[in-house]
Backbone as a printed PyTorch tensor [residue, N CA C, xyz], in Angstrom:
tensor([[[ -6.0690,  -5.0800, -28.0400],
         [ -7.3690,  -5.5530, -27.6720],
         [ -7.2330,  -6.8210, -26.8050]],

        [[ -6.3850,  -7.7740, -27.2650],
         [ -6.2360,  -9.0260, -26.5220],
         [ -5.6560,  -8.8010, -25.1140]],

        [[ -4.7240,  -7.8990, -24.9880],
         [ -4.1740,  -7.5690, -23.6520],
         [ -5.2770,  -7.0510, -22.7140]],

        [[ -6.1230,  -6.1470, -23.2330],
         [ -7.2020,  -5.6180, -22.4110],
         [ -8.1950,  -6.6990, -22.0090]],

        [[ -8.5230,  -7.5700, -22.9670],
         [ -9.4260,  -8.6880, -22.6780],
         [ -8.8830,  -9.5710, -21.5790]],

        [[ -7.6400,  -9.9280, -21.7050],
         [ -6.9900, -10.7690, -20.6820],
         [ -7.0120, -10.1550, -19.3240]],

        [[ -6.6120,  -8.8590, -19.2310],
         [ -6.6300,  -8.1800, -17.9020],
         [ -8.0480,  -8.0910, -17.3270]],

        [[ -9.0100,  -7.7850, -18.2070],
         [-10.4080,  -7.7010, -17.6910],
         [-10.9070,  -9.0550, -17.2160]],

        [[-10.6200, -10.1210, -17.9550],
         [-11.0910, -11.4270, -17.5430],
         [-10.3720, -11.9250, -16.2720]],

        [[ -9.0920, -11.6800, -16.1790],
         [ -8.3210, -12.0960, -14.9870],
         [ -8.8460, -11.3930, -13.7540]],

        [[ -9.1620, -10.1060, -13.8930],
         [ -9.6490,  -9.3140, -12.7590],
         [-11.1020,  -9.6900, -12.4170]],

        [[-11.9520,  -9.7670, -13.4310],
         [-13.3720, -10.0130, -13.2010],
         [-13.7010, -11.4430, -12.8020]],

        [[-12.9130, -12.3710, -13.2300],
         [-13.2430, -13.7890, -12.9190],
         [-12.2510, -14.4330, -12.0060]],

        [[-11.4540, -13.6360, -11.3320],
         [-10.5810, -14.1110, -10.2490],
         [ -9.6240, -15.2220, -10.6980]],

        [[ -8.8880, -14.9710, -11.8050],
         [ -7.8490, -15.8910, -12.2320],
         [ -6.5080, -15.2400, -12.1440]],

        [[ -6.2150, -14.5730, -11.0120],
         [ -4.9610, -13.8020, -10.9470],
         [ -3.7280, -14.6760, -10.9650]],

        [[ -3.8190, -15.9500, -10.6050],
         [ -2.6100, -16.8010, -10.5940],
         [ -2.3310, -17.5260, -11.9000]],

        [[ -3.1710, -17.3510, -12.8820],
         [ -2.9800, -17.9560, -14.1790],
         [ -1.9390, -17.1650, -14.9770]],

        [[ -0.9340, -17.8640, -15.4190],
         [  0.1050, -17.2130, -16.2720],
         [ -0.4640, -17.1150, -17.6800]],

        [[ -0.5010, -15.9270, -18.2030],
         [ -0.9440, -15.7160, -19.5960],
         [  0.1980, -15.1270, -20.3990]],

        [[  0.5560, -15.7660, -21.4550],
         [  1.6020, -15.2950, -22.3360],
         [  1.0190, -14.9070, -23.6600]],

        [[  1.2160, -13.6460, -24.0540],
         [  0.6840, -13.1280, -25.3270],
         [  1.8470, -12.8720, -26.2570]],

        [[  1.9130, -13.6320, -27.3690],
         [  2.9300, -13.3570, -28.3470],
         [  2.5230, -12.2550, -29.2760]],

        [[  3.3590, -12.0170, -30.2710],
         [  2.9630, -11.0270, -31.3040],
         [  1.7360, -11.5320, -32.0440]],

        [[  0.7640, -10.6290, -32.2180],
         [ -0.4760, -10.9800, -32.9430],
         [ -0.7070,  -9.9840, -34.0780]],

        [[ -0.7000, -10.4730, -35.2820],
         [ -0.9120,  -9.6130, -36.4500],
         [ -2.2840,  -9.0940, -36.4710]],

        [[ -2.4770,  -7.9120, -36.9900],
         [ -3.8330,  -7.3340, -37.1940],
         [ -4.5430,  -8.0400, -38.2520]],

        [[ -5.8760,  -8.0450, -38.1650],
         [ -6.7220,  -8.6800, -39.1490],
         [ -7.7240,  -7.6590, -39.6290]],

        [[ -8.1640,  -7.7780, -40.8870],
         [ -9.1880,  -6.9230, -41.4430],
         [-10.5500,  -7.5860, -41.1030]],

        [[-11.2440,  -7.0390, -40.0820],
         [-12.4740,  -7.6810, -39.6240],
         [-13.3170,  -6.7080, -38.8850]],

        [[-14.5170,  -7.1110, -38.5260],
         [-15.3900,  -6.3390, -37.6930],
         [-14.8610,  -6.4810, -36.2560]],

        [[-14.4320,  -5.3520, -35.7170],
         [-13.8140,  -5.4120, -34.3840],
         [-14.7110,  -5.9180, -33.2680]],

        [[-15.9700,  -5.5420, -33.3430],
         [-16.9130,  -5.9590, -32.3120],
         [-17.1340,  -7.4860, -32.3210]],

        [[-17.2610,  -8.0280, -33.5450],
         [-17.4570,  -9.4820, -33.6740],
         [-16.2130, -10.2540, -33.2880]],

        [[-15.0530,  -9.7580, -33.7420],
         [-13.8210, -10.4740, -33.4050],
         [-13.4530, -10.3660, -31.9250]],

        [[-13.8670,  -9.2650, -31.3080],
         [-13.7080,  -9.1550, -29.8780],
         [-14.4580, -10.2640, -29.1750]],

        [[-15.6420, -10.5700, -29.6530],
         [-16.4310, -11.6870, -29.0700],
         [-15.6810, -12.9890, -29.1870]],

        [[-15.0370, -13.2360, -30.2920],
         [-14.2460, -14.4200, -30.5390],
         [-13.1530, -14.5220, -29.4610]],

        [[-12.3750, -13.4570, -29.3650],
         [-11.2640, -13.4640, -28.3600],
         [-11.7590, -13.6110, -26.9350]],

        [[-12.8220, -12.9220, -26.5520],
         [-13.3530, -13.0190, -25.1920],
         [-13.7860, -14.4640, -24.9310]],

        [[-14.4910, -15.0730, -25.8430],
         [-14.9340, -16.4280, -25.6470],
         [-13.7510, -17.4200, -25.4910]],

        [[-12.8280, -17.3570, -26.4220],
         [-11.7510, -18.3210, -26.3420],
         [-10.8220, -18.0900, -25.1670]],

        [[-10.5370, -16.8670, -24.8110],
         [ -9.6430, -16.5690, -23.6600],
         [-10.3890, -16.9000, -22.3560]],

        [[-11.6870, -16.5340, -22.2690],
         [-12.3690, -16.8760, -21.0390],
         [-12.5010, -18.3880, -20.8380]],

        [[-12.6780, -19.1350, -21.9450],
         [-12.7340, -20.5900, -21.8270],
         [-11.3830, -21.1550, -21.3380]],

        [[-10.2790, -20.6200, -21.9170],
         [ -8.9550, -21.1010, -21.5230],
         [ -8.7410, -20.7990, -20.0390]],

        [[ -9.1100, -19.5840, -19.5830],
         [ -8.9400, -19.3030, -18.1760],
         [ -9.8800, -20.2120, -17.2950]],

        [[-11.0790, -20.3900, -17.6960],
         [-12.0430, -21.1960, -16.9410],
         [-11.6080, -22.6530, -16.8440]],

        [[-11.2480, -23.2470, -17.9790],
         [-10.8960, -24.6660, -17.9540],
         [ -9.5330, -25.0070, -17.4220]],

        [[ -8.7070, -23.9850, -17.2540],
         [ -7.3740, -24.2150, -16.6500],
         [ -7.3440, -23.7890, -15.1760]],

        [[ -8.4030, -23.1520, -14.7010],
         [ -8.4370, -22.6000, -13.3410],
         [ -8.1590, -23.6370, -12.2370]],

        [[ -8.5400, -24.8440, -12.4460],
         [ -8.3340, -25.8770, -11.4360],
         [ -6.9540, -26.5610, -11.5510]],

        [[ -6.1300, -26.1170, -12.4900],
         [ -4.8010, -26.6350, -12.6810],
         [ -3.8260, -25.8920, -11.7590]],

        [[ -2.9530, -26.6110, -11.1000],
         [ -2.0450, -25.9800, -10.1300],
         [ -1.1850, -24.9000, -10.7670]],

        [[ -0.5730, -25.1950, -11.9070],
         [  0.2470, -24.1790, -12.5890],
         [ -0.4170, -23.7500, -13.9070]],

        [[ -1.6250, -23.1550, -13.7450],
         [ -2.4420, -22.7660, -14.9140],
         [ -1.6910, -21.8240, -15.8450]],

        [[ -1.7790, -22.1560, -17.1110],
         [ -1.0650, -21.4030, -18.1170],
         [ -1.8730, -21.2620, -19.4030]],

        [[ -1.9040, -20.0680, -19.9700],
         [ -2.5700, -19.8230, -21.2380],
         [ -1.5870, -19.1590, -22.1860]],

        [[ -1.4380, -19.6830, -23.3470],
         [ -0.5470, -19.0730, -24.3820],
         [ -1.3900, -18.6630, -25.5570]],

        [[ -1.1340, -17.4090, -25.9860],
         [ -1.8430, -16.8410, -27.1190],
         [ -0.7880, -16.4550, -28.1390]],

        [[ -0.9750, -16.9740, -29.3780],
         [  0.0550, -16.6960, -30.3820],
         [ -0.5100, -16.5920, -31.7640]],

        [[  0.3450, -16.3700, -32.7320],
         [ -0.0470, -16.1510, -34.1400],
         [  1.0090, -16.6820, -35.0470]],

        [[  0.6030, -17.0750, -36.2340],
         [  1.5460, -17.3090, -37.3520],
         [  0.8140, -17.0690, -38.6420]],

        [[  1.5960, -16.9110, -39.6580],
         [  1.0920, -16.6120, -40.9940],
         [  1.1620, -17.8950, -41.7810]],

        [[  0.0290, -18.2040, -42.4780],
         [ -0.0800, -19.3930, -43.2800],
         [ -0.6810, -19.0770, -44.6550]],

        [[  0.1800, -18.7900, -45.6040],
         [ -0.2660, -18.4360, -46.9440],
         [ -1.1920, -17.2360, -46.9620]],

        [[ -2.4700, -17.4550, -47.2170],
         [ -3.4820, -16.3950, -47.3240],
         [ -4.1150, -16.0540, -45.9610]],

        [[ -3.6900, -16.6910, -44.8780],
         [ -4.4050, -16.5310, -43.6120],
         [ -3.4730, -16.1050, -42.4940]],

        [[ -4.0230, -15.3400, -41.5760],
         [ -3.4410, -15.1270, -40.2680],
         [ -4.0700, -16.1800, -39.3760]],

        [[ -3.2100, -16.9590, -38.6440],
         [ -3.6750, -18.0170, -37.8000],
         [ -3.3770, -17.6370, -36.3420]],

        [[ -4.3860, -17.7010, -35.5120],
         [ -4.2400, -17.3390, -34.1030],
         [ -4.4980, -18.5960, -33.2320]],

        [[ -3.8250, -18.7240, -32.1640],
         [ -3.8980, -19.9020, -31.2960],
         [ -4.1130, -19.4510, -29.8580]],

        [[ -5.0730, -20.0940, -29.1720],
         [ -5.2770, -19.9060, -27.7250],
         [ -5.1410, -21.3160, -27.1300]],

        [[ -4.1000, -21.5210, -26.3150],
         [ -3.7640, -22.8030, -25.7720],
         [ -3.7150, -22.7460, -24.2530]],

        [[ -4.2370, -23.7990, -23.5950],
         [ -4.2010, -23.8800, -22.1420],
         [ -3.7410, -25.2520, -21.6920]],

        [[ -3.3860, -25.3250, -20.4220],
         [ -2.9940, -26.6490, -19.8550],
         [ -4.0360, -27.1510, -18.8350]],

        [[ -5.3070, -26.9310, -19.1550],
         [ -6.3800, -27.2350, -18.2140],
         [ -7.0270, -28.6170, -18.4040]],

        [[ -8.3430, -28.6270, -18.2950],
         [ -9.1080, -29.8570, -18.2520],
         [ -9.0210, -30.6290, -19.6030]],

        [[ -8.8760, -29.9070, -20.6700],
         [ -8.8430, -30.5550, -21.9940],
         [-10.1330, -31.2250, -22.3580]],

        [[-10.0950, -32.0170, -23.4070],
         [-11.3190, -32.7420, -23.8340],
         [-10.8700, -33.9100, -24.7280]],

        [[-11.7790, -34.8200, -24.8940],
         [-11.5210, -35.9890, -25.7760],
         [-11.5460, -35.5450, -27.2160]],

        [[-10.4710, -35.7270, -27.9210],
         [-10.3620, -35.2750, -29.3310],
         [-11.4710, -35.8150, -30.2280]],

        [[-12.0420, -36.9320, -29.8720],
         [-13.1260, -37.4960, -30.6700],
         [-14.2610, -36.5410, -30.8400]],

        [[-14.4840, -35.6660, -29.7850],
         [-15.5770, -34.7250, -29.8070],
         [-15.2070, -33.3530, -30.2860]],

        [[-14.0690, -33.1320, -30.8630],
         [-13.5970, -31.8020, -31.2080],
         [-14.5680, -31.0380, -32.1260]],

        [[-15.1200, -31.6510, -33.1070],
         [-15.9860, -30.9360, -34.0480],
         [-17.3680, -30.6590, -33.4140]],

        [[-17.8170, -31.5240, -32.5430],
         [-19.1480, -31.3570, -31.9270],
         [-19.2180, -30.1050, -31.0450]],

        [[-18.1160, -29.7130, -30.4750],
         [-18.1560, -28.5860, -29.5280],
         [-18.5220, -27.2900, -30.2060]],

        [[-18.4600, -27.2120, -31.5110],
         [-18.8880, -25.9990, -32.2430],
         [-20.3310, -25.9980, -32.6090]],

        [[-21.0910, -27.0080, -32.1470],
         [-22.5460, -27.0350, -32.3220],
         [-23.2030, -26.3580, -31.1220]],

        [[-24.3330, -25.6940, -31.3460],
         [-25.0640, -25.0190, -30.3130],
         [-25.5120, -25.9920, -29.2000]],

        [[-25.3140, -25.6070, -27.9620],
         [-25.7720, -26.3130, -26.7740],
         [-25.0750, -27.6140, -26.5160]],

        [[-23.9410, -27.8210, -27.1550],
         [-23.1680, -29.0530, -26.8660],
         [-22.1230, -28.7040, -25.8260]],

        [[-22.1340, -29.4860, -24.7500],
         [-21.1230, -29.3100, -23.6920],
         [-20.3560, -30.6240, -23.5140]],

        [[-19.0390, -30.4910, -23.3920],
         [-18.2280, -31.6920, -23.1960],
         [-17.8820, -31.8980, -21.7430]],

        [[-18.2070, -30.9250, -20.8850],
         [-17.9580, -31.0350, -19.4550],
         [-19.2740, -30.8130, -18.7300]],

        [[-19.3490, -31.3730, -17.5420],
         [-20.5530, -31.2240, -16.7180],
         [-20.7490, -29.7850, -16.2570]],

        [[-21.9470, -29.2750, -16.1620],
         [-22.2210, -27.9670, -15.6760],
         [-21.8620, -27.8700, -14.1930]],

        [[-21.7800, -28.9970, -13.5430],
         [-21.4000, -28.9830, -12.1070],
         [-19.8910, -28.6880, -12.0260]],

        [[-19.1000, -29.0240, -13.0500],
         [-17.6610, -28.7760, -13.0180],
         [-17.3130, -27.3950, -13.5690]],

        [[-17.9900, -26.9860, -14.6250],
         [-17.6990, -25.7320, -15.3100],
         [-19.0220, -25.0710, -15.7660]],

        [[-19.1290, -23.7610, -15.4440],
         [-20.3170, -23.0510, -15.8670],
         [-20.3150, -22.7990, -17.3480]],

        [[-21.5030, -22.5140, -17.9220],
         [-21.6270, -22.2180, -19.3520],
         [-22.9020, -22.8610, -19.8920]],

        [[-23.2680, -22.3580, -21.0860],
         [-24.4890, -22.8990, -21.6840],
         [-24.3070, -23.6340, -23.0240]],

        [[-23.0700, -23.6840, -23.4650],
         [-22.7950, -24.4130, -24.6880],
         [-23.0670, -23.6990, -25.9910]],

        [[-23.2340, -22.3680, -25.9330],
         [-23.5240, -21.6400, -27.1690],
         [-22.3330, -20.8520, -27.6620]],

        [[-21.3410, -20.5660, -26.8230],
         [-20.2390, -19.6860, -27.1340],
         [-19.4310, -20.0650, -28.3640]],

        [[-19.0140, -21.3410, -28.4010],
         [-18.1750, -21.7840, -29.5050],
         [-18.9520, -21.8610, -30.8410]],

        [[-20.2500, -22.0700, -30.7680],
         [-21.0760, -22.0790, -31.9820],
         [-21.0920, -20.6470, -32.5780]],

        [[-21.2190, -19.6680, -31.7020],
         [-21.2110, -18.2780, -32.1740],
         [-19.8100, -17.9100, -32.7300]],

        [[-18.7890, -18.3380, -32.0530],
         [-17.4270, -18.0460, -32.4880],
         [-17.2320, -18.6120, -33.9120]],

        [[-17.6550, -19.8160, -34.1340],
         [-17.5540, -20.4770, -35.4660],
         [-18.2730, -19.6300, -36.5170]],

        [[-19.5210, -19.1630, -36.2370],
         [-20.3020, -18.4090, -37.2040],
         [-19.6090, -17.0940, -37.5200]],

        [[-19.1170, -16.4310, -36.4790],
         [-18.3920, -15.1500, -36.6820],
         [-17.2090, -15.3420, -37.5830]],

        [[-16.4050, -16.3530, -37.3310],
         [-15.2060, -16.5900, -38.1170],
         [-15.5810, -16.9500, -39.5470]],

        [[-16.5640, -17.7700, -39.7630],
         [-17.0050, -18.1430, -41.1190],
         [-17.5280, -16.9350, -41.8680]],

        [[-18.2330, -16.0360, -41.1510],
         [-18.7210, -14.8050, -41.7810],
         [-17.5810, -13.9200, -42.2910]],

        [[-16.4380, -14.0330, -41.6500],
         [-15.2600, -13.2600, -42.0580],
         [-14.3570, -14.0030, -43.0390]],

        [[-14.8110, -15.2200, -43.5170],
         [-13.9980, -15.9900, -44.4440],
         [-12.9180, -16.8420, -43.7930]],

        [[-13.0980, -17.0450, -42.4460],
         [-12.1390, -17.8090, -41.7130],
         [-12.7500, -19.1050, -41.1950]],

        [[-12.1380, -19.6750, -40.1610],
         [-12.6560, -20.8710, -39.5620],
         [-11.9330, -21.1580, -38.2210]],

        [[-12.3120, -22.2890, -37.6180],
         [-11.7340, -22.6470, -36.3420],
         [-11.6350, -24.1570, -36.2080]],

        [[-10.6550, -24.6100, -35.4950],
         [-10.5050, -25.9980, -35.1690],
         [ -9.9900, -26.1070, -33.7250]],

        [[-10.0150, -27.3080, -33.1980],
         [ -9.5820, -27.5030, -31.8060],
         [ -8.8500, -28.8300, -31.6570]],

        [[ -7.8650, -28.8170, -30.7670],
         [ -7.1520, -30.0260, -30.3980],
         [ -7.1950, -30.1300, -28.8740]],

        [[ -7.3210, -31.3390, -28.3330],
         [ -7.3600, -31.4630, -26.8980],
         [ -7.0310, -32.8510, -26.4420]],

        [[ -6.6930, -32.9090, -25.1760],
         [ -6.4820, -34.1800, -24.4660],
         [ -6.8770, -34.0210, -23.0410]],

        [[ -7.7250, -34.9640, -22.5870],
         [ -8.2740, -34.8850, -21.2270],
         [ -7.1420, -34.7930, -20.2430]],

        [[ -7.2380, -33.7950, -19.3560],
         [ -6.2840, -33.5960, -18.2830],
         [ -4.9510, -32.9580, -18.7300]],

        [[ -4.8280, -32.6720, -19.9770],
         [ -3.6040, -32.0790, -20.5190],
         [ -3.8300, -30.6810, -21.0040]],

        [[ -4.9520, -30.4120, -21.6040],
         [ -5.2660, -29.0730, -22.0460],
         [ -5.9660, -29.0350, -23.4220]],

        [[ -6.1800, -27.7990, -23.9190],
         [ -6.8620, -27.6140, -25.1750],
         [ -6.1230, -26.5220, -25.9420]],

        [[ -6.3270, -26.6180, -27.2320],
         [ -5.7160, -25.6160, -28.1530],
         [ -6.7700, -25.3040, -29.2380]],

        [[ -7.1320, -24.0400, -29.2880],
         [ -8.0890, -23.5240, -30.2580],
         [ -7.3400, -22.7560, -31.3340]],

        [[ -7.4700, -23.1130, -32.5970],
         [ -6.7960, -22.5010, -33.6800],
         [ -7.8440, -21.8540, -34.6070]],

        [[ -7.7330, -20.5370, -34.8030],
         [ -8.6450, -19.9290, -35.7090],
         [ -7.8350, -19.1000, -36.7380]],

        [[ -8.5230, -18.9210, -37.9050],
         [ -7.8310, -18.2270, -38.9940],
         [ -8.7670, -17.2410, -39.6250]],

        [[ -8.1060, -16.1560, -40.1190],
         [ -8.8010, -15.1150, -40.8170],
         [ -8.0060, -14.7500, -42.0800]],

        [[ -8.6340, -14.3480, -43.1460],
         [ -7.9050, -13.8950, -44.3350],
         [ -7.0230, -12.6920, -43.9590]],

        [[ -5.8470, -12.6380, -44.6330],
         [ -4.9810, -11.4930, -44.4240],
         [ -5.6190, -10.2320, -44.9350]]])
């Protein structure tokens, strides 16, 4: 599913020069339609916010942590101030100007709700001008 999402987004949103690395990703027991929304949002954000970077790169990976499968979507794009990391999961909160990046500020709030509904969660790390890393987890 993740490979198809990446190819569709790269083709549809003209990010052909972005290097995307997909590591092994464990399966999760979840509603496929809802989790697809999570992946589409996180991957499209990574592509969008790294698009203005000369050597744009997105890494998608997984690891196991006790009772959870942990998934990571990391980019080397615009990043954000870590002070605002939790606020970005609130509806209609944007950390970047709409003149710089399109969007309405609802996507990450929906992602958070979907993951919580599945017994998981999400967090984010970022640094302005260095990139962002979104980490989400689901029960095994």
